[in-house]
SERO-4910 file (N, C-alpha, C, O; in steps of 0.05 Angstrom, whole numbers):
BEGIN
 pado doro    nc1    nc2    nc3   cac1   cac2   cac3    cc1    cc2    cc3    oc1    oc2    oc3
  Met    A   -160    268    320   -137    257    306   -137    269    278   -158    271    265
  Ser    A   -114    277    269   -112    289    242   -117    268    220   -107    246    221
  Arg    A   -132    277    200   -136    259    177   -110    255    162   -108    235    147
  Arg    A    -91    273    165    -66    270    151    -51    244    158    -36    233    142
  Leu    A    -55    234    183    -42    209    190    -53    186    174    -39    168    167
  Ala    A    -79    187    168    -91    166    152    -86    170    123    -85    150    107
  Glu    A    -82    194    115    -78    200     86    -49    199     79    -41    187     59
  Gly    A    -32    212     95     -4    214     88      0    230     63    -19    240     52
  Pro    A     25    232     54     30    246     29     19    230      5     17    205      7
  Glu    A     12    243    -16      2    229    -39     24    212    -52     44    223    -62
  Thr    A     21    186    -52     39    167    -65     23    144    -76     -1    142    -71
  Asp    A     37    126    -90     24    102    -99     19     82    -77      6     62    -81
  Ala    A     30     88    -53     26     70    -30      5     81    -11      4     73     13
  Thr    A    -11    100    -20    -31    112     -2    -59     99     -7    -70    101    -29
  Pro    A    -69     84     13    -95     72      9   -117     94     11   -111    116     19
  Arg    A   -141     86      4   -163    105      7   -166    113     36   -161     97     54
  Arg    A   -173    138     41   -176    148     68   -195    131     85   -215    121     75
  His    A   -187    126    110   -203    112    130   -204     82    127   -217     69    143
  Asp    A   -191     70    106   -191     41    104   -171     30    124   -149     39    127
  Glu    A   -180      9    138   -161     -6    155   -147    -26    138   -158    -37    119
  Ala    A   -122    -30    144   -106    -50    131    -89    -65    152    -86    -56    174
  Val    A    -80    -88    144    -61   -103    161    -33    -99    150    -27   -106    128
  Ala    A    -17    -87    167     11    -82    160     28   -104    173     24   -111    197
  Val    A     47   -114    158     65   -134    168     92   -120    175    105   -109    157
  Val    A     99   -121    200    124   -108    209    143   -129    220    136   -144    238
  Ala    A    167   -130    208    188   -148    218    204   -133    239    212   -110    235
  Leu    A    211   -147    261    227   -135    282    252   -152    285    251   -177    284
  Gly    A    274   -139    290    299   -154    294    318   -138    313    317   -113    313
  Ser    A    334   -152    328    353   -140    346    376   -159    350    372   -183    354
  Asn    A    401   -148    348    424   -165    354    444   -151    373    467   -161    375
  Leu    A    436   -129    385    453   -116    405    437   -111    430    413   -105    429
  Gly    A    450   -112    453    436   -106    478    418   -129    487    422   -152    478
  Asp    A    399   -123    504    380   -142    514    358   -145    492    338   -132    493
  Arg    A    363   -163    473    347   -166    449    317   -170    456    300   -157    444
  Ala    A    311   -188    474    283   -194    480    270   -170    493    247   -163    485
  Ala    A    283   -156    510    271   -132    523    267   -110    502    247    -96    503
  Ile    A    285   -107    484    283    -87    463    259    -93    445    243    -75    438
  Leu    A    256   -119    437    233   -126    420    207   -122    435    187   -112    424
  Asp    A    206   -129    461    182   -125    477    175    -95    478    152    -88    475
  Ala    A    195    -78    483    190    -49    484    180    -38    457    163    -21    456
  Ala    A    192    -48    436    184    -39    409    155    -47    404    140    -32    392
  Leu    A    147    -71    412    120    -80    408    100    -63    424     78    -57    414
  Thr    A    108    -55    448     92    -36    464     89    -10    449     67      1    448
  Asp    A    111      0    438    110     25    422     91     22    398     76     41    392
  Leu    A     93      0    384     75     -5    361     46     -4    369     29      8    355
  Ala    A     40    -17    391     12    -18    400      1      9    408    -23     14    408
  Arg    A     19     27    415     11     54    424      9     74    401      1     97    405
  Leu    A     15     66    377     14     85    354    -15     94    349    -34     78    353
  Pro    A    -18    118    340    -46    127    333    -56    111    310    -41    103    292
  Leu    A    -82    107    309    -96     93    288    -87     64    284    -92     52    264
  Val    A    -75     52    305    -69     24    306    -89     12    326    -89     19    349
  Thr    A   -105     -7    316   -126    -18    333   -121    -46    344   -133    -55    363
  His    A   -102    -60    332    -96    -87    340    -68    -95    332    -59    -88    310
  Val    A    -54   -109    350    -27   -118    344    -26   -148    352    -33   -155    374
  Lys    A    -17   -164    333    -14   -193    338     16   -200    332     26   -193    311
  Thr    A     29   -213    351     58   -218    348     65   -247    350     51   -263    362
  Ala    A     87   -253    336     97   -281    336    118   -284    358    130   -265    367
  Thr    A    122   -309    365    144   -316    383    170   -311    369    173   -319    346
  Pro    A    189   -298    382    214   -292    368    230   -317    361    228   -338    374
  Val    A    245   -315    339    263   -336    330    291   -324    328    294   -299    324
  Glu    A    311   -340    332    339   -330    330    350   -337    302    344   -358    291
  Ser    A    366   -318    292    378   -323    266    406   -311    265    414   -294    281
  Val    A    422   -321    246    449   -312    241    447   -284    227    429   -280    211
  Ala    A    465   -267    234    466   -240    221    473   -244    192    489   -261    184
  Leu    A    460   -227    175    465   -227    147    481   -203    139    478   -181    150
  Thr    A    499   -206    120    514   -185    107    510   -187     77    499   -207     68
  Pro    A    519   -167     62    517   -170     33    531   -194     22    524   -205      1
  Glu    A    551   -204     37    566   -228     28    553   -254     37    561   -275     28
  Gly    A    533   -252     54    519   -275     64    519   -276     94    525   -256    108
  Pro    A    512   -300    106    510   -302    135    537   -297    148    558   -305    137
  Asp    A    537   -285    172    561   -278    187    558   -290    215    547   -278    233
  Ala    A    568   -315    219    566   -329    244    582   -315    266    578   -321    290
  Asp    A    601   -298    259    617   -284    279    603   -260    291    611   -250    312
  Ala    A    583   -250    278    568   -227    288    548   -236    309    540   -260    309
  Pro    A    539   -218    326    519   -226    346    493   -236    331    485   -224    311
  Ala    A    481   -257    342    457   -268    329    433   -249    333    432   -234    352
  Tyr    A    415   -250    315    391   -234    316    368   -249    330    367   -274    328
  Leu    A    351   -234    343    326   -244    353    305   -230    335    305   -205    333
  Asn    A    288   -246    321    269   -235    302    241   -243    309    236   -264    320
  Ser    A    222   -225    301    194   -231    304    179   -216    282    191   -201    267
  Val    A    153   -220    281    136   -206    262    111   -197    278    101   -212    295
  Ala    A    102   -173    272     77   -163    284     58   -156    261     66   -144    241
  Leu    A     33   -163    265     12   -155    246     -2   -132    260    -13   -135    282
  Leu    A     -3   -109    247    -16    -85    258    -41    -79    241    -39    -76    217
  Thr    A    -63    -77    254    -87    -68    240    -88    -38    244    -88    -28    267
  Thr    A    -87    -23    222    -83      6    224    -97     21    202   -103     10    181
  Arg    A   -101     46    207   -110     65    186    -88     85    179    -92    103    163
  Leu    A    -65     82    191    -42     99    184    -35     94    155    -35     71    146
  Ala    A    -29    115    140    -19    111    113      8     97    115     23    101    134
  Pro    A     15     81     95     40     66     96     65     84    100     83     76    116
  Thr    A     66    106     87     90    124     90     91    136    118    112    140    129
  Val    A     68    142    129     67    152    156     75    131    176     91    136    194
  Leu    A     65    106    172     73     84    189    104     80    187    117     76    208
  Leu    A    115     81    164    144     78    161    159    100    177    179     93    190
  Gly    A    149    124    177    161    145    193    160    139    223    180    143    237
  Tyr    A    138    128    232    136    120    260    156     97    266    168     96    287
  Leu    A    159     78    248    177     56    252    206     66    255    220     57    273
  His    A    213     85    238    240     97    241    244    112    267    265    110    279
  Ala    A    223    125    276    224    140    302    227    120    325    242    125    344
  Ile    A    213     97    324    215     77    345    244     65    345    255     62    366
  Glu    A    254     60    322    282     50    320    301     69    333    318     61    349
  Ala    A    299     95    327    317    115    338    314    117    368    334    120    382
  Arg    A    289    115    378    285    116    407    298     93    421    305     95    445
  His    A    303     71    407    316     47    419    345     45    411    357     23    412
  Gly    A    357     67    403    385     68    398    395     60    370    419     57    366
  Arg    A    377     57    351    385     50    324    400     73    312    391     96    312
  Glu    A    424     67    301    440     87    287    440     79    258    448     57    251
  Arg    A    432     98    241    432     93    212    457    104    200    459    128    195
  Gly    A    477     88    196    502     97    184    510     76    163    509     81    139
  Val    A    519     54    174    529     32    157    506     13    151    493      2    170
  Arg    A    500      8    126    480    -11    118    488    -39    126    512    -46    123
  Trp    A    470    -55    136    474    -83    144    490    -85    170    499   -107    177
  Ala    A    494    -63    184    509    -63    209    492    -76    232    468    -78    230
  Asp    A    506    -84    253    492    -94    277    474    -71    287    481    -48    283
  Arg    A    452    -78    300    434    -57    310    418    -66    334    412    -89    338
  Thr    A    411    -46    349    394    -51    373    366    -58    364    353    -75    376
  Leu    A    356    -45    342    329    -50    333    327    -45    303    336    -24    294
  Asp    A    314    -63    290    308    -60    261    279    -66    257    269    -87    264
  Leu    A    264    -46    247    236    -50    241    232    -46    211    238    -25    200
  Asp    A    223    -66    197    218    -65    168    188    -68    163    175    -87    173
  Leu    A    178    -51    146    150    -54    136    152    -73    113    161    -67     91
  Ile    A    142    -97    118    143   -119     98    121   -117     78    125   -120     54
  Ala    A     97   -113     88     73   -111     70     52    -94     84     52    -91    108
  Tyr    A     35    -83     68     13    -66     78    -12    -73     61    -16    -62     40
  Gly    A    -27    -92     72    -50   -102     56    -41   -111     29    -21   -126     26
  Glu    A    -55   -103      9    -48   -110    -19    -33    -87    -33    -28    -89    -57
  Val    A    -25    -67    -18    -12    -43    -30     15    -51    -41     30    -65    -28
  Thr    A     21    -41    -65     48    -43    -76     58    -15    -82     43      3    -89
  Ser    A     84    -13    -79     97     13    -84    126      9    -91    139     -8    -80
  Asp    A    135     25   -110    164     24   -116    175     53   -116    193     59   -132
  Gly    A    164     69    -98    172     96    -97    199    100    -83    210     81    -72
  Pro    A    209    124    -83    235    130    -71    235    128    -40    256    124    -28
  Val    A    212    132    -28    210    131      1    203    103     12    212     95     33
  Leu    A    187     88     -3    176     63      6    173     43    -16    160     49    -37
  Ile    A    184     19    -12    180     -3    -31    163    -24    -17    171    -34      5
  Leu    A    141    -30    -29    123    -51    -18    115    -70    -39    109    -62    -62
  Pro    A    115    -96    -33    125   -108     -9    155   -105     -7    168    -97    -26
  His    A    166   -110     17    194   -107     22    209   -124      1    202   -147     -3
  Pro    A    229   -113    -12    242   -126    -35    257   -152    -28    261   -169    -46
  Arg    A    264   -156     -3    279   -181      4    263   -199     22    274   -219     33
  Ala    A    238   -193     27    222   -209     46    221   -239     38    222   -256     55
  Ala    A    218   -245     12    215   -272      3    241   -288      6    241   -312      1
  Glu    A    263   -275     13    289   -288     16    296   -293     45    317   -304     51
  Arg    A    279   -286     64    286   -285     92    267   -304    109    245   -296    115
  Asp    A    278   -327    115    262   -346    131    257   -334    159    236   -341    171
  Phe    A    274   -317    169    270   -305    195    247   -284    195    239   -275    217
  Val    A    237   -277    172    213   -261    169    189   -279    164    168   -277    176
  Leu    A    192   -298    145    170   -315    137    161   -334    158    137   -338    162
  Glu    A    179   -346    173    171   -365    194    154   -352    216    133   -363    222
  Pro    A    163   -330    228    145   -318    248    119   -307    236     98   -306    249
  Trp    A    120   -298    211     96   -288    198     75   -310    197     51   -306    202
  Leu    A     84   -334    189     65   -357    188     54   -364    216     32   -374    218
  Gln    A     69   -359    237     59   -364    264     33   -348    269     14   -358    281
  Val    A     33   -323    260     11   -305    266    -10   -305    244    -32   -295    248
  Asp    A     -3   -315    221    -22   -316    199    -15   -340    180     -1   -336    161
  Pro    A    -26   -364    186    -19   -387    170    -28   -385    141    -18   -400    124
  Asp    A    -46   -367    134    -55   -363    107    -42   -339     93    -52   -330     73
  Ala    A    -21   -329    105     -8   -305     95      0   -307     66      9   -328     56
  Val    A     -3   -284     52      6   -281     24     23   -257     22     16   -235     31
  Leu    A     47   -260      9     64   -237      4     57   -227    -24     60   -241    -44
  Pro    A     45   -203    -25     36   -192    -51     58   -195    -73     81   -187    -69
  Gly    A     50   -206    -96     68   -209   -118     86   -234   -117     99   -240   -137
  Ala    A     87   -247    -94    104   -270    -91     89   -296    -85     99   -318    -91
  Gly    A     66   -294    -73     50   -318    -67     47   -324    -38     53   -308    -21
  Arg    A     37   -349    -33     33   -357     -5     59   -359     10     79   -370      0
  Val    A     59   -348     34     84   -347     50     93   -376     56    117   -381     57
  Ala    A     74   -394     62     82   -422     67     97   -434     44    116   -449     48
  Asp    A     88   -429     19    101   -440     -5    129   -427     -9    148   -441    -16
  Ile    A    131   -401     -4    157   -387     -7    176   -399     13    199   -405      6
  Leu    A    168   -402     38    185   -413     59    194   -442     52    217   -449     56
  Ala    A    176   -458     42    182   -485     34    204   -485     12    222   -502     13
  Arg    A    201   -467     -7    222   -466    -28    249   -457    -17    269   -467    -26
  Leu    A    249   -439      2    274   -430     14    288   -453     28    312   -454     29
  Arg    A    273   -470     40    284   -492     56    291   -517     39    302   -536     50
  Glu    A    285   -516     14    292   -539     -3    322   -540     -6    335   -520     -8
  Pro    A    333   -565     -6    362   -567     -9    371   -556    -37    357   -559    -57
  Ser    A    394   -544    -37    403   -532    -62    410   -552    -83    419   -546   -105
***
């Protein structure tokens, strides 16, 4: 196996070589056979090089979001979270996520459009990055209960770097306005 997969390009999101980290990947689908697409994507994630363990949450359904807010007229999303134990560099992992999306029919054209598969790298250990290729943690993760709820299923002690305990963030999101 090439060391370049573990190293990736030099960025502020590159951990030391050979360190394992837990990457949090959010999965979503609102077109086609959503459950089958998520299952196939999870199989693809488990087959990635330098991924030694995958733990997944039970999917939850959510309303599609647009820049204007929730869109009840759009097809509903099926969402889950997977924790990947990996030595892949974050930027390399992101490239694999994009390739898996494409393999499952994801078309990148219109932002916030309906999609067969959406894979977002939410967090990668304690790594933070604000580079042009990768922002970690995901900039909108703390606003999305459909990410936080399944994340808590697989890791009740989860912490979103820079934002705090996922349980506390989710509780604040659910507070009445």
